[in-house]
Phi, psi and omega in degrees: 000325181296315179296318181297314179296322178293321175296320179292321177297318177295319176293320178299316186292321179292320177295322176294318180299312176298319179298317179291338179283326181282123183255052177198173171245137185210124174065230178275001179259096186242149180227131176294329182276345175222075189284346185266152171273136183241126182304328180296337177276353183280347185267000184215168171238150171278126181243133175252124181239152177292125179250170176302327182244022180124185186296142174240128177265133180221165176261134178240117184297143175271148176289157179298147178288133174306141185303321183291329175288315179304314178298323185291323184263358175083022176285162179260000000 
């Protein structure tokens, strides 16, 4: 139980770190200090990796949406 609690605390800390890195509101992820959705944040995900001195947050670019999917959901 102790190991499980430690892992749960670490996952919660990492999720909070990623949320604080995102400077916009999108979907169910809203921030009072950044209430707007910003197009620049739609092209990447925040990824947390283990670094030499602790977790490191970086941006990982998303691949372009396939044309057939974009057409299906009405994207431009």
